[in-house]
N, C-alpha and C positions, 0 to 999 in steps of 0.2 A: 527543443524538447525540455521539459522541466522535470528534474528529479527531486523527490521529497524524501528526506530521511526523518522519521518520527521515532524518537526515543521514548519508551514507555516504562514506568516502574508499576508493577502490578501488586496489589495487596495479596499476601500469601493465601488468605482464605477465599479468594475470588479468581484463582488462576484458571479453573475449569470454565467458569462462566466467561471470562475474558477470551479464552481460546475459542469457544463456540462462537461468540460475537464477532471477533476479528476474522475468523475463517468465513463466516457468512458474508461479512462486508467485502472481503477480498474476492470471493467468488462472484458475487453480484457485480462488483466493480469491473472485473475482467470480462464477465459475460454481457453486461448491459451498457457498458460505457465505451463507445468507439474511441474516445480520446485517452483511455487508460490502457497502457501497454504492459506494464509490469506492476505486480503488487505482491511482493515477497514478505513473508513474516519470518523474522530472524530471532533466535533465542540465544542470549548471552551464555556462553559456556562457563563463565566464572561467576555469574550472578543469576541464580534461577528465577528471580523476580523481574529481570530486565529483558525487555523485547525491543527490537528495532523493526520498523516497517520501512521497506524500500519500495517506492512507488515511482513510476515514470508516466508522465502525461504528455500530450501533444503541446500543451501550452499552459500558461497561468489560467487562461479562460477555462480550458478543459478541467483543470484542478478545481476551479471555482464551481463549475457545473457539478463535479463529483460531490462537493460539499453541500449541494442542494437536493441530492437524491434521497429517497425514502430509506434505503439501506444505510446511508451515512447517518441519518438522523437516528436510526435504531442502534447503530454502532455508538454514537455519542451518548445516548441514554445509558447503554451498558458500561461505557467508559466512565461515566460519572459515579457508577457503583463499584467498579473494579480497580480503578487507578488509585495509587497512593495520593492522598489528598495534598500532601506538602510538596511532593516532587514527582508528580505523576506523568508529565508529558513536556517534551521539547521538540520543536520542529525546526529543520534546517532545509533551505531551498537552494538548488543548484541548477545551472544551465548545463546541459550535456554538451560534450565536445565530440563530434563525429570523427571516427577513426577508420571507417569502412570506405572502401573506394566508391567514388561517386556519391558520397554522402548518404548512402542508403544503409539504413540500420534494421528496418523492418521489412517484412515480405510485401511485395506489391499486391498480393492476392488477399490480404487481410486475414489470412488464417493464422491461428495461434498455435504454437507448439506446447504440448503438455497440458495438464489440467489446471493447476493453480499457479503455474510459473508465469504465464502471461506473455512471455517474450514471443514475438511473432517469428515465424519461420524465416531463417536467413536465406538469401538468394544464392 
């Protein structure tokens, strides 16, 4: 599994536009992409213009497929208008370490728990 942390700094006058765009991207990613398991949007408690995206994919290939989708391209267009031009985005990539018995983290039935949370039902 591949975890991606995306740190974003949003222009103060574009926060509503940003939130609408990233919510649409997250929802489409979870609904339409089999390889996307988690897409959380985090808002920094101490900096109202900073957001972090926490995304989990099957693999680097699933993440690359995500980057080719129409909803990702719509998000990138909005990001070009909403993010701070000097310090707008930083990406970090991590391999996940399984901690669940038998190496199973996601439900075998493919069902997802919650609306935008994206984590699949635990066994």
